[in-house]
C-alpha positions in Angstrom: 0.0 -0.2 0.1 3.0 2.2 1.0 4.4 1.8 -2.4 1.2 2.7 -4.4 1.3 5.7 -2.4 5.1 6.6 -3.6 4.0 5.7 -7.3 1.1 8.0 -6.9 3.1 10.8 -5.6 5.8 10.3 -8.1 3.3 10.6 -10.8 1.9 13.7 -9.4 5.4 15.3 -9.0 6.0 14.3 -12.8 2.7 15.7 -14.0 3.1 18.9 -12.1 7.2 18.8 -13.6 5.9 18.4 -16.8 3.2 21.2 -16.9 5.8 23.6 -15.6 8.6 22.6 -18.1 5.5 23.2 -21.1 5.1 26.4 -19.4 8.5 27.3 -19.6 8.9 26.4 -23.4 5.8 28.3 -24.0 7.3 31.6 -22.6 10.6 30.9 -24.2 8.7 30.6 -27.5 6.8 33.7 -26.8 9.9 35.7 -25.9 11.7 34.5 -29.0 8.9 35.4 -31.3 8.7 38.9 -29.7 12.2 39.4 -30.1 12.0 38.8 -33.8 9.1 40.6 -34.3 10.3 43.5 -32.6 13.4 43.4 -34.8 11.6 43.3 -37.7 9.1 45.9 -36.9 12.3 48.3 -35.8 13.5 47.4 -39.2 10.5 48.4 -41.3 10.2 51.7 -39.5 13.5 52.6 -40.7 12.7 51.7 -44.4 9.8 53.5 -43.9 11.6 56.4 -43.1 14.1 56.0 -46.0 11.2 55.6 -48.2 9.4 59.1 -47.5 13.1 60.4 -47.9 13.4 58.8 -51.2 9.8 59.8 -52.1 10.5 63.6 -51.2 13.8 63.2 -53.2 12.2 61.7 -56.3 9.6 64.4 -56.4 12.3 67.4 -56.6 14.3 65.4 -58.8 11.2 65.1 -61.0 10.6 68.9 -61.0 14.4 69.8 -61.7 14.2 67.3 -64.3 11.0 68.4 -65.4 12.1 72.4 -65.6 15.4 71.2 -67.4 13.2 69.4 -70.3 10.9 72.3 -70.3 7.8 70.2 -69.2 7.1 69.3 -65.5 4.9 66.5 -66.5 8.0 64.9 -68.8 10.1 65.2 -65.8 7.6 63.2 -63.6 7.0 60.5 -66.5 10.8 60.1 -66.5 10.9 59.6 -62.7 8.1 57.0 -62.8 9.9 55.2 -65.7 13.0 54.8 -63.4 10.8 53.7 -60.6 9.2 51.3 -62.7 12.3 49.9 -64.1 13.6 49.7 -60.5 10.4 48.2 -59.5 10.8 45.4 -62.2 14.7 44.6 -61.1 13.7 44.4 -57.3 10.3 41.9 -58.5 12.8 39.7 -60.7 15.4 39.6 -57.7 13.0 39.6 -54.6 14.0 36.1 -53.2 17.8 37.4 -53.4 17.0 40.9 -52.4 14.3 40.4 -49.7 13.3 36.9 -48.9 16.8 35.5 -48.1 18.0 38.4 -45.9 14.5 38.4 -44.1 15.1 34.7 -43.5 18.8 35.1 -42.6 17.8 37.7 -40.0 15.0 35.7 -38.5 17.3 32.7 -38.0 19.8 34.9 -36.8 17.8 36.4 -34.0 16.8 33.0 -32.9 20.1 31.3 -33.0 21.5 34.2 -31.4 18.8 34.0 -28.2 19.2 30.4 -28.2 23.0 31.0 -27.5 22.0 33.7 -24.9 20.1 31.2 -23.0 22.5 28.4 -23.2 25.1 30.8 -21.5 22.6 31.2 -18.8 
């Protein structure tokens, strides 16, 4: 009878340990996901600032080019053609220019967090 009680106690401890461990793993996953997402949001904000700057620079360049050409609309059409060409190049090379760097950064962030966890 005493052995059954010990086994039941041990089973209770094992169940409790498993629940604690599952909770710990969940917290680790949430922490890593939050760190990766925060890094991506920060980078997206920086990119957004550069895009806004590029829009203003492109507008100013189109105005200057339009005045030089004698047609404001012509300057904007040339600027639009430049951005269309740049968009085609980016679309053709999107995997190498966008997808792979983003995936590499996510993997790096996850791996870096794993190294920090192992040092603790």
